[in-house]
N, C-alpha and C positions, 0 to 999 in steps of 0.2 A: 782435782777433785777433792777438795779438803773434805773433812767431816765438821770443819765449823764454818759459820757465817752462811750466805746465800746459797752455799753449794748444796747445803744440808736442808734446802728448804721442803717441809713436811709436802708440798704439793706435787714434788717431783719423786717421792718415795725415798728409798735407799739406794746408795751407790753399787749397782751389781757388781762390777768389776774388784773393786774393793774387798766385798764379802767373798768372793770366789778368792781372790788372793790370800785372804785370812783362812780360808778354809785350806788351800793350799800348801800354806806355810806350816799350818799346824798338822797337816798330811804327812809332811815332810819329816816330821818328828817321828813318825809312827814306823814300825816295821812293815816291811813288804806284805806281810798277810794282814796286818790290822789295819793298811790304808783302805781308804773307801774307794771303790772303783773309779777310776778316771781321775783320781787325784793323786799327785805326787808320781807320776810317769815321769822315770828318767830319760826318755826321749823326749820329753818336752820342757826340760829344765831349763834352756838357755833363756828363751825369751820369758817365762815365767819369773825366774830368778831376778832378771833385771827390773821386772814391773814390780816385785815383792821389795826389793831395794829402796825404788823410788817410792814407794807408798809409805815405808819405814822412815825414810829420811826428809823426806818433802813430798806431801800429799799434791800441794799444788803442781809438781813438775811432771806428774803422771800423765797428764793430757797431751803436754809438750814432748814428752819421750814420745807417745804412742803415734802423735800427728807429725813429728820432726827427725825422730831417730831411728824409729824402727822400720823393716824394711816391708815392702809390699808382701812379701812371703810370711812375717812375723804377725802382721795383721789379719793375714787370712788363716793362720794358726789359731790366731783368738777366735776369730769368728766362727771357725769349724768347732771348738770345744763351747762356746757359749749357745750357739743356734739352737742345739736340742734343749736346752734349759727353755728357751723361749715356747717351744713346741710341746713342754711337758704340762703347760697351760691349755685350757682353764683348770680350776680347780673346783669350781661349782657346776656351773649350766651350760647348756648349748639351747640356741646359737649365741656365739660370743664372738669377739673380735679383738684381738690383741695389737694393739696402735705402737709402732716404732717409730717417732716423728722427730724430724731435726728442730731444735730449739736453741740456737746458739751453738754455743762449744758442746751442748749434749745431745744424746738420741734418747729421747723421752721417753719411756715404756708405760701405757696405760691398759688397761682392759674394760671393754664395755660388754654389758649383758644385754641380751634382748629377749623378748616375750615370744615364743614360738606358735604357731597355729595350735600345736598338738597339746599345750599346756593351758589353754583356752577354756573357761568353762562352756558345757555344750551348748548353750542358746548361742553363743556369740561364735560357735564354731560354725554354725550354719549361715553367719554374716557372708559377704560379698568377698570375693577374693580382693577386691582393691583394699577392703579393711585388714585383711591378713597380711597383705604386702605391708601396709602402712604400719603395722603394728612388729614387723620383724626388721623393720629397715630405719637407720638414725634419720634426723632432722637435721639439715646443716643450722648450725646456730649456738648460742651459748647454753651453758647448763643440760640438762639432761634430754636425752633423745625420747621420741615419743614409742612408748613399748618397752624403753630399757631404762637401765638404772644408773647413766651418768657413767663418768670416766672415774676408774678406780685407780689409783697411781700404783705403779709396779716398782718403778724404780729408773735408773739412767745410765747409760755406758756413754762414754767418749763420742763426740760427733762425726771424729776421724776415722770411727770404725765402719761408719755406714756404706762406705763403698764395698769394704771385704765382705760385710754381711749380703750386699744383693748379688755379689758374684759368686757367692757361697749357694745362695738361693738357687740361682740361675743355674750353676752348675750340677747341683744336687736333685734339682727337681726337672731338670730337662725343659728348661726354657728355649724357645728357639730365639734368633737375633732379636726380632723386634716385639717379642710377646712381652705383654707387661703383667699380664694376669693368667693363672695357672691352676686350676681344681684338682687336687691330688688326694689319694690317701697316704698318709704317715704312720709311723709306731713310735711310741716313746715310752719308755719305762713300761713295755708290754702291753699298752694300752694301743689301740687303732682309732683315727679320728680321720674324717673327712674334712679337708680344710682348701680355703679358696685363698692363694696369696697373691697379692696385689703390690707391684714394685712403683712406687710413685715417679711422677717425672721429676727431673733435674737434681735427682738424688735427695728428694724430700723424705724418704724412709719407706718404711713397709706396713703393710695391713696384712693380716693373719687372721681370716675369717673361720672359725670352727663351726662347722656347719651340723656336725651331727657326730656322737661317737658309735664307733662300729664294735662290736662283738670281736673279741680277740679268739685265735685258734684254741687256746684252751678252755674258754668260755662255750666255744662252740662243741667242745669233746673230741677235737682233731688231735 
């Protein structure tokens, strides 16, 4: 994942793993008290140090190291660390959908925002339910979706991490063996969201549909 040439195509956004590794390396220079939470944890040094060294010496080697040299346990650790960052989105509106789709050597991540029935002007709210459904669901094809704002590039990760992400989501969200879609309430950064997670067939990636933002216990006065 080089910072040069085709790997830095603006259509894919930034390299999420490289950014995390830079933040991790900087955190390791801080004292224990100064370190941001979750960065520089001594218990995680093994795999992160290898990745930091690879990024510093030969960024092109990072993908190969993850795919060919790391163990399944190492990849699971990466997925466990980075997945909460994905659930910390969206940053603006609901409903929206985070798409993590395999594209060659990358797991390309983008966000698509939709128009909810609640946000429509009053005259349109009285329209048929079929119209409301059309406005809140994407239409397959190129370009922007009906009622949406197109795909917003978020970034990318090595495609070799896709199975680890899927296994982590299955375990954490209690998917049944043959289940590919599950609707749950998740909490990230003190914010609660109702989401629908879809695991695509043949390891093609994951869709995370953010349905609604829920009030946190603090906001409910609990």
